[in-house]
N, C-alpha and C positions, 0 to 999 in steps of 0.2 A: 080380285086378285091383286096382291101387293106388288109394288113396283120392284122388278128384279134388280135394278141398280142399287136400290137401297140396301139390299142384303148381299151384294157382290163380294164384300170383304170377308164375309163369313164362309164363302166357298173355298175348298182347298185349291191350292195353286198347283197346276200340273207341271211336270218336268219340262215339257215343251215350252210352256210360258216362261219358266225361269230361264231356260236356255236362250229364248228370244230376248229377254231382258238383259242377260249377261252379254249377249252379242251386241246389242244396241249400245250398252254402256261402254264396251270395249272400243267400238268404232268411234264413239263420241270422245273418248279419252285420247285416242290417236289423233283425231282431228284437232283437239285442243293442244296436244303436244306439238303438232306441226305448226299451228298458229303461234304458239309461244316460242318457237325456235328450239325446242328440246329435241325434235327429230327433223331431219332435212326434208324440205318440200321436194318431192320426187319430180315434179314438173319443172322445177328450177335447177336443182342440183342433180348431176349425173351420178347414179349409183348403180352398181352391177347387181344383177339378180344373183341370189345366193346359190341357185341351182345350175344355171347355164351361162352366167356372166353376160347376158344381154342387158339392155337398159331396164332397170326396175321401174314399174309404173304404179305399184301399190304395196302396202304393207300387209303381210299375212300373219294371222293369229293361228297358233296351233292349239291353244288352250285359253278359253275366255275367262278362266279363273285367274289368269295372270295377264291382265289386259295390256300392259305396256311391254310385254316380251313379244316382239314382232320381228319379221325378217322381210327385207325388201325383195320382191319377186317381180318377174315380168308377167304379162297376162297369160301366156301359154302355160307357164309353170304353176301359176295360181290355179288354173283350171285342172291341171294334172294332180295337184295336191289335194283337191277336194275341200270339203268343209272341215272346220276345226273339229278336234276330237270331242265327241259328245260324251262327257263323263257323267252319265246319269247316276252312277254310284255316288258321285260327289253331290249330286243334286238332291239326294235324300237329306233334306236340310234339317239341321238342328234349330231350335228356337233362336239361338244367337245369330246364325247365318241368316235366318229369316228377317231379323231386325236389321242386320247390316245391309240387306238388299231392299229394305223398305217394303216388305211384303206383309 
């Protein structure tokens, strides 16, 4: 039986896998933006939650296709908001998008 890893690139990529990749990339971009000073570090700088005006503790993505569009939110509001919208219609990737995502 051939090694499955050898042929893994030939398998189609599922929408869930693409969503996971987009989510991880968006989180890494926010971490980098905070480290570079383009976004305020929420543990150091006081920012109000956009929903309830408590102290914000994290940045919330609503759409992983726009990874740098985030809102500072408190923990409870982040839980109430739920996950970012899963735009599986956008994930029906064209070959150009596949190249951009390195898939």
